[in-house]
N, C-alpha and C positions, 0 to 999 in steps of 0.2 A: 570581420575577415572576408577576403574575396571568396573563399569557398562557401561560406555561409550565404553571401549575397547571391551567388549562382544557384545554390540549392533553393533558396527561398523564391527567387525569380521563377525557377522551374515549377515550383509548387503553386505559386500565385497565379500562373497562367490558367490553371484549371478552375479556380474560384468556386468549386462546388462545395468546399469545406473550409472552415476557419481553423480547425484544430490541426496543427502541424503534425502531431503524432499520428493522427488518423490518416492524414495524407501520405505519410511515409509508409505506413503499413499497407495502404491500398494502392500504391503506385503501380500502374499497368506495365506489363512486359518485364521479362527477366533482365534485359539489358538496362532498362530504366531503373529498376530496383537496385542493381549492382552499382550504377552510377551514383544513386542517392546514398547508398551505404558508404561508398568510397569518400564522398564529400563529407558525410557525417563524421567518418573516422579522421579525416584531415582537420575538420573543425575541432574535434575533441583534442587533437594534438596541439593545435594552435593556442588553445586556452591554457592559462596557468595551471600547472598540476597541483593537486591537493597535497598539502604537507601532512595531513592528519589521517589520510585513508588512501588505500589503493583502489577502492570501489569506483566504478564509473559513475559520473553524475548523470542525472536524468536529463531529458531533452529540455525541460523547463529551466533547469539550472544553467544549462549551456546557453540557452537563449537569453536568460537574465544577465549572464556575464557578458554576453556579446552586445546587448542593448540595455545597459543599466538605467537609462533614463525612461525606459518604457515598461518598467515593472508596475503592474496595475493592482489596485485594491478595490474590491467591489464596494460601491457606494449606495446605489439605489436602483429601483426599477420604476420606469415611467411609462405609462400607457397613453398613447395618443390615437384616438379612434380605434381601429382594429389592430394596431401595431403596438408592441411593447418593446422597450429597449432597456437593457441593463447598463448602468453607467459605472465607470471605473475612474478612480483618481490615479494618475500616474506619478511615479517617483520624481519626475521633473516638475510636478505641480499642475500640469495640464489635465484636462479631462478627456476621456475616450468612451466610446459606446459600442455595444454589440447587440445584435438582435436577441431578444429574450428567449427565443425558441432554440437557440444554439445550446448544445450540451455544455459548452464551456461557460455559459452565462451563469451557471449555478456555482461556479468556483469563486472562493474568496480572493485568491491571488492568481494573477496571470502574468506570464512572460510574453509580452507583445513583440512580434517580429515585423509586422507590416501594418502601417497606419496611414490613413488618407481620408479622402472625402471632402465635401464642401460645407458640412455642418459646422456649427460653432465648436462642437467637440468632435475630435477625429473619430473616424470609423475604424474599428479593428478588423483587418482583413486576414491576418495570420497571427496565431498565438498558441501558447501551450499552457496547460495547467502548471502551477508552480507551488511546490512545497517550500514555504519560507524557512522552516527549520533546516531543511536540507541545504538550501542556499547558504544559510549562515554556517553550516557545517563545512561546506566546500569553499566558501568565499567570505570568511569573517571580516575581511578588510572592507567589504562593501557596506558594513553597518557602522553606525556611530551612536554615541550616547549624548544626551543633552538634558540638562535640568531646566524645567520650564515653570515659571510662576505666572499666575493669572488671577484676575478678579472673577469670582463666581457670583453672578447677580442673584441667583436663587438662594445660595447660602449666605450671601452678604458678607463674604470674607475672602481673604487671600488663600488660594489653594496652590500647592506645588506638587509636581510629579517629575520623576526621572524617566525619560523617554528613550526607547531604543528606536532608531530611525534607519530607514534605507532611503536615501534621497530626502524628499519632503514628506515621506509617508511614515506614520507612527506604527511600528510593529507591535510594541508592547509598552506599557506604562505602569509605574508603581508610585505610590504616594511618597513624597519627600518627608523625612522625619525631622530634618534640621534645615532651617532656612536662616541665612544671616540677615541681620536687621536692615542693612542697606537695601538688599533686594526685596525684602518684605515691604519696606516703606515705599519703594517705587511701584510695586504691584498695587498697594493700597491707593497710591496717588492715581494710578490708572483707573481704579474703581471710582474715585471721586470725579475724574474727568468724564467718565461714561455717564454718570448719574447727574452731573452738573452740580453747581454750588449749593443747590437746595438740600443736598444730603448732609451738609455741614450743620453743626449745632448753633445756628444763628440765634442770637438773643436781641432784645430791643437795644441793648447797649452797643452791640456790634453793628447793627444796622444804622443806628444813630451815628456811630463813628464814621461809617462809610459815607453817609450823607454829608457830614461835616467836612470831611476831607475833599469830597467832590465840590462842595461849595467854596472852600478856601482856595482850591486850585483855580477857580474862575475869577478870583479877586485880583490877580496880577500883583503879587507881593514881592517881586524880585528885589525891590529896594530894601526889604527887610533882611536880606542876606541869608534866608533860610534854604535857598535852593528850590528847584522845582519839586512840587509834591507829586507822588506817584499816582498813576491812573488806578483807581480802585473800583471802577464799575465792574459789574459781574463778568462781562466778557473779558476785560483785561485781567481780572483775578484768575479766571479760568485758564487764560493763555499763559500766565506766569506762575502756575502752581509750584513749579520746581524752586522758584526763588523764595517764596514766602511761606509755603505750607510744608514742603518736604522735610525741612530740618526738624519739624515737630511731630513727625509720624513714626519716629524710631520706637520699636517695641509694640507697635499697634498693627493689627492685622484684620480688623473687622469693623463694621459700622457701629456695633455696640461699643467697641473701644474708642472709636472716633467720636462718639457722642459725649465722651467725658472731656473732650478737648476744650480748653478755655479759648474760644475763638477770638474774643475781644482782645485778650492778651497777645495772641499770635498776630492779629492784624496790626496792633499798635507797634509792633517791632518794625513795621515797614517805614516808620518815621524816625528820624534821628532826634536827639534831645531838643535841638533848636526848633525843628518843625513841630514837635509835640507841644512845646511851650507856646509857640505862636498860635497853634490851633486852640489851645485852652484859653489864651488871652483874648483872641478875636472872636472865636465861636465857642463860647463856654457851654458846658453841659447844663449849668443852672444860672438863673438870673435872680438877683436880689431885688425884690419889689419894695415899695414904701413901707409896708408893714414889718419888714425885716425878714420875711420868709424867703427862702431860696427855692425858687420854682424851677423844676426841670423843663427845659425847652424841648419842643418837638421839631426836629429837622426833616422828618420824612414827609411831611405834608407838602402839597404843591404850594408854590409861591414862597413867601418869606417864612422864616421860622416862627413857630406859634408859642406864645406865652399864655397858658391857660390858667387863669387866676380868679379868685372870688372878687367880686366888684368892690367890696368894702376894704380890701387890702390895697386898693389903688387910690383911695382918697388922697387928695393933695397933689397928685401927679399931674403937672400942667403940660408936659410934653410927652409925645409918644416914645416909649422905650426903644432903644436901638442897640445894636452890637457892631463889631468890626469898626470901632472908632467912629461910629455914627453912619457908616456906609450902608448898613442893612437895618431898616426899621422892622421891628417885630410886629407880627400880626397878633393883636391882643384879643384873646377870647375871654370875655368877661362872664363870670359864672354867678348864678344865684347862690344863696346860702346852701341850697340843696345840691349844688354841683352841676346844675344844668346851664348850658350856654344861653345867655340873654342878649348878647350883642358881640359881634366880631368887628374889629376896627383896626386900621393902621393910622388913625388920626384921633388920638385920645382926647385932645383938647376940643375937637369938634363934637365928640360924643358928649362930653360934659355940658357943653353949651346948648346943644340941639336935641339930643336924644335921651339924656338922663332923666329928665322930668317925666317922660312917658314911661320909662322903665320903672322909675320910683313909684308912680301911680299904680302900676300893675303889680309890682313885687311887694310893696309895703303891706298890702292886704293878705298876701300869702305868707309872708315872713315878718309878722309884726314884732317879733322879739329881736330883730336885727336892726342895725342903724341904716336909716334912709334920710340923711340930712338934706336940708334945702340947698345948702351950698357945699357940694362935695369937695371943692378945691380948698375950702377952709377947714374941712373936717380932718380929724386924726385917723390915719389908716389903722385898721384893726383886724384881728383874726377872731375876735370874740363877739358874742351876742350882747345885748343890753343886760346890765345887772338886774337881778330880780328885785322888785319893789318890796321893801320891808312892810310887814303887816302891822 
């Protein structure tokens, strides 16, 4: 109001005091005091009358109604050198500060009437103490209610509260007893986003699936008619959580509940039937070796996928194993009977002709009960040791 602006300008010129109420009481001269009282009465008449009481509102309530964006809640005290400042958060979301030695600096709530200065947070020049309950009594329309859900990193779960607000400031909050599944799922999703994908229950199967899809996307298989494969690197998955993860979070609200999620199954739904079939055909989980064993491939290693198999199971294999219709040779990790790597190759034929004899010489002494034929290409692949000699 104009009356309030005149009154405050009058008080602000003196600058020896921040508290408007103290300034009003200590105004010099009878004429000046009468002028201030008259302006205060005019101001009180200009503000909306209370429907619930005939009592006169306090100065803090009057100022809060006149400057609703400058209601301040005490936040912290910061000391720099010999000076300390009390910081407030305003209802508009901005920050403000007052010298800590001011009597008002001890108050939890302030109604700020004059704000300025060159600091990042405005300096409070004029204000009055505010009773927030009294303000709600006289001006309930200034308050609002909001239900808020958030992820609590410490509790590792979704928490909800019903907040009473004035502007951006929380006046009071109470735990929410009932939260609908959709809101709960979105809050849990935000927890996953904050903690990154490492908080999900990854298994070797799910990481292998991820690596396989990344590999097949690089093969350029448009002619197969399967459509473009989705980007499934960690960054892309994190960016698109709403698309692939959110539908499976219903009814869950904590990391403990999230740990029960079948992540491999969830990820697999990112592919349609044709894409999944093409993935299994071209980049299979397992490879059948000459012995008949179905060996699980490793797609997470650098370079080509790894086939880790005991040497005796590959007897008779003249060419290096491959997948993706021969486009990707496998890295063959040949194992001793004890399961230790003895050779890694992507050219199996070359191994048989040039390296096998040296391996045989070293291994035959260690594992005499196993087959070490002179001609591995003519030998029968096997998973068994030599039969025991009859006594």
